[in-house]
ROPA-380128 format. One line per 3 residues: number of its first residue (from 1); for each residue x, y, z of N, C-alpha, C, O. Coordinates in steps of 0.05 Angstrom, whole numbers, always signed. Layout:
! residues N
NUM = X:Y:Z:X:Y:Z:X:Y:Z:X:Y:Z | ...
***
This chain:
! residues 82
1 = +5312:+2524:+4224:+5302:+2531:+4199:+5275:+2539:+4194:+5258:+2528:+4208 | +5267:+2556:+4178:+5246:+2563:+4176:+5227:+2563:+4155:+5224:+2540:+4148 | +5211:+2578:+4140:+5195:+2568:+4117:+5217:+2566:+4092:+5233:+2582:+4082
4 = +5210:+2537:+4086:+5224:+2528:+4059:+5256:+2533:+4065:+5270:+2549:+4052 | +5264:+2522:+4080:+5288:+2519:+4086:+5307:+2555:+4097:+5328:+2558:+4109 | +5294:+2569:+4088:+5306:+2598:+4100:+5306:+2602:+4131:+5285:+2593:+4140
7 = +5318:+2609:+4145:+5326:+2622:+4173:+5314:+2644:+4171:+5305:+2653:+4150 | +5309:+2658:+4204:+5302:+2683:+4210:+5315:+2706:+4197:+5302:+2725:+4188 | +5348:+2702:+4198:+5356:+2726:+4179:+5358:+2724:+4154:+5363:+2744:+4140
10 = +5355:+2702:+4143:+5346:+2703:+4113:+5327:+2715:+4109:+5329:+2734:+4094 | +5304:+2709:+4120:+5276:+2726:+4113:+5272:+2755:+4119:+5258:+2771:+4106 | +5289:+2761:+4142:+5292:+2793:+4148:+5307:+2797:+4127:+5294:+2812:+4112
13 = +5332:+2791:+4116:+5342:+2801:+4089:+5330:+2803:+4066:+5333:+2820:+4049 | +5314:+2784:+4067:+5294:+2780:+4037:+5275:+2805:+4042:+5275:+2819:+4021 | +5259:+2815:+4062:+5245:+2835:+4065:+5256:+2858:+4067:+5242:+2875:+4057
16 = +5278:+2867:+4077:+5293:+2891:+4065:+5302:+2896:+4038:+5307:+2918:+4029 | +5304:+2874:+4026:+5311:+2888:+3995:+5286:+2887:+3985:+5283:+2903:+3966 | +5265:+2874:+3991:+5234:+2883:+3980:+5232:+2900:+3985:+5227:+2914:+3965
19 = +5235:+2915:+4011:+5228:+2939:+4021:+5243:+2969:+4012:+5237:+2993:+4013 | +5263:+2958:+4003:+5282:+2980:+3992:+5272:+2978:+3957:+5270:+2999:+3944 | +5267:+2959:+3946:+5265:+2952:+3916:+5239:+2980:+3909:+5239:+2999:+3894
22 = +5216:+2967:+3930:+5190:+2975:+3925:+5180:+2999:+3941:+5160:+3012:+3932 | +5191:+3006:+3961:+5182:+3031:+3983:+5161:+3013:+3998:+5150:+2992:+3992 | +5160:+3029:+4019:+5137:+3023:+4042:+5109:+3030:+4026:+5092:+3014:+4032
25 = +5103:+3042:+4016:+5072:+3057:+4005:+5067:+3029:+3988:+5045:+3019:+3992 | +5083:+3016:+3972:+5076:+2992:+3950:+5074:+2961:+3969:+5060:+2943:+3962 | +5087:+2960:+3987:+5087:+2934:+4004:+5059:+2926:+4006:+5054:+2903:+3999
28 = +5039:+2941:+4015:+5007:+2926:+4020:+5001:+2926:+3997:+4996:+2903:+3990 | +4998:+2944:+3977:+4985:+2937:+3946:+5002:+2911:+3937:+4989:+2896:+3922 | +5028:+2904:+3942:+5035:+2877:+3931:+5031:+2857:+3949:+5040:+2835:+3942
31 = +5021:+2856:+3971:+5019:+2833:+3992:+4986:+2833:+3985:+4972:+2813:+3986 | +4977:+2851:+3979:+4945:+2848:+3975:+4942:+2832:+3950:+4927:+2812:+3950 | +4958:+2840:+3924:+4949:+2827:+3905:+4969:+2804:+3905:+4972:+2799:+3881
34 = +4980:+2792:+3916:+4994:+2771:+3915:+4976:+2753:+3938:+4983:+2729:+3937 | +4964:+2756:+3950:+4942:+2746:+3971:+4912:+2739:+3955:+4897:+2721:+3961 | +4910:+2758:+3936:+4887:+2751:+3916:+4893:+2728:+3892:+4879:+2710:+3884
37 = +4919:+2736:+3886:+4928:+2708:+3865:+4929:+2683:+3879:+4923:+2663:+3865 | +4935:+2679:+3902:+4939:+2655:+3915:+4913:+2643:+3920:+4909:+2619:+3918 | +4893:+2663:+3927:+4863:+2651:+3935:+4853:+2644:+3907:+4836:+2626:+3904
40 = +4862:+2657:+3885:+4848:+2653:+3861:+4855:+2624:+3852:+4840:+2606:+3845 | +4883:+2623:+3855:+4892:+2595:+3850:+4885:+2575:+3863:+4879:+2556:+3849 | +4882:+2573:+3886:+4872:+2558:+3910:+4836:+2547:+3900:+4827:+2525:+3905
43 = +4827:+2561:+3890:+4798:+2565:+3878:+4796:+2543:+3853:+4781:+2524:+3854 | +4811:+2548:+3834:+4817:+2541:+3818:+4823:+2509:+3814:+4812:+2492:+3800 | +4849:+2507:+3837:+4851:+2480:+3846:+4822:+2466:+3857:+4811:+2446:+3848
46 = +4816:+2477:+3874:+4793:+2462:+3876:+4766:+2458:+3859:+4748:+2441:+3862 | +4767:+2473:+3845:+4747:+2462:+3825:+4758:+2444:+3811:+4748:+2421:+3814 | +4778:+2448:+3796:+4793:+2418:+3780:+4789:+2395:+3799:+4780:+2375:+3788
49 = +4792:+2393:+3817:+4794:+2366:+3841:+4759:+2359:+3846:+4750:+2336:+3849 | +4746:+2380:+3845:+4713:+2374:+3843:+4705:+2361:+3815:+4687:+2344:+3813 | +4718:+2368:+3796:+4710:+2357:+3772:+4718:+2331:+3774:+4704:+2312:+3769
52 = +4739:+2331:+3781:+4754:+2296:+3781:+4739:+2282:+3799:+4733:+2259:+3792 | +4729:+2289:+3824:+4719:+2272:+3845:+4691:+2276:+3833:+4677:+2260:+3845 | +4676:+2288:+3819:+4650:+2288:+3816:+4641:+2255:+3800:+4657:+2242:+3786
55 = +4618:+2246:+3804:+4611:+2217:+3794:+4608:+2228:+3760:+4602:+2250:+3751 | +4615:+2204:+3747:+4615:+2206:+3717:+4587:+2216:+3707:+4568:+2204:+3717 | +4583:+2230:+3694:+4559:+2240:+3681:+4549:+2223:+3658:+4563:+2219:+3638
58 = +4525:+2213:+3661:+4514:+2198:+3634:+4509:+2221:+3609:+4501:+2244:+3613 | +4516:+2212:+3588:+4507:+2221:+3563:+4484:+2215:+3558:+4477:+2192:+3553 | +4465:+2235:+3559:+4436:+2229:+3548:+4434:+2229:+3515:+4440:+2247:+3500
61 = +4425:+2204:+3509:+4417:+2207:+3486:+4397:+2207:+3475:+4378:+2200:+3488 | +4394:+2214:+3452:+4360:+2220:+3438:+4354:+2196:+3427:+4331:+2188:+3430 | +4369:+2183:+3416:+4359:+2157:+3408:+4378:+2130:+3424:+4401:+2134:+3432
64 = +4366:+2111:+3426:+4381:+2080:+3439:+4408:+2074:+3416:+4407:+2082:+3393 | +4427:+2062:+3425:+4447:+2061:+3416:+4434:+2036:+3401:+4413:+2024:+3405 | +4455:+2031:+3382:+4442:+2004:+3355:+4456:+1986:+3373:+4474:+1989:+3390
67 = +4439:+1964:+3363:+4440:+1937:+3376:+4471:+1925:+3371:+4486:+1933:+3353 | +4477:+1906:+3388:+4512:+1892:+3382:+4508:+1882:+3350:+4485:+1878:+3340 | +4532:+1878:+3338:+4531:+1857:+3321:+4533:+1830:+3325:+4543:+1819:+3344
70 = +4520:+1816:+3303:+4507:+1786:+3312:+4554:+1768:+3308:+4573:+1774:+3293 | +4550:+1752:+3324:+4574:+1739:+3325:+4585:+1721:+3297:+4607:+1711:+3294 | +4566:+1722:+3282:+4567:+1707:+3254:+4581:+1729:+3238:+4603:+1725:+3227
73 = +4569:+1754:+3236:+4586:+1785:+3218:+4612:+1787:+3234:+4632:+1794:+3220 | +4618:+1782:+3262:+4647:+1789:+3270:+4664:+1774:+3259:+4687:+1782:+3262 | +4662:+1749:+3246:+4692:+1737:+3234:+4695:+1735:+3206:+4706:+1718:+3192
76 = +4686:+1753:+3200:+4690:+1760:+3171:+4671:+1755:+3151:+4673:+1762:+3127 | +4649:+1740:+3160:+4633:+1740:+3143:+4629:+1714:+3121:+4611:+1712:+3105 | +4650:+1698:+3124:+4656:+1680:+3101:+4637:+1653:+3108:+4640:+1632:+3095
79 = +4622:+1656:+3124:+4605:+1626:+3138:+4617:+1605:+3148:+4604:+1584:+3151 | +4641:+1606:+3153:+4653:+1585:+3163:+4658:+1559:+3141:+4655:+1536:+3148 | +4666:+1565:+3115:+4671:+1544:+3094:+4697:+1538:+3097:+4706:+1517:+3087
82 = +4713:+1555:+3111:+4742:+1548:+3099:+4766:+1544:+3113:+4787:+1539:+3101
***
């Protein structure tokens, strides 16, 4: 078995069909554009992987965050009377 489950004869048959459909003059152009597309796809995948692997960037704030709320205020503010 060859590439993706295709044997040598299947690959030759596919090549001949493509040759008949597009002609010999178009094959280099098709191969070139296919290679360019694959390179662009791999480049995009690498960029996305780099973004996920990059350390988390901190958000720069212009003012400090507000102080945390007191525990007394967090329970509903009834003062514990009841």
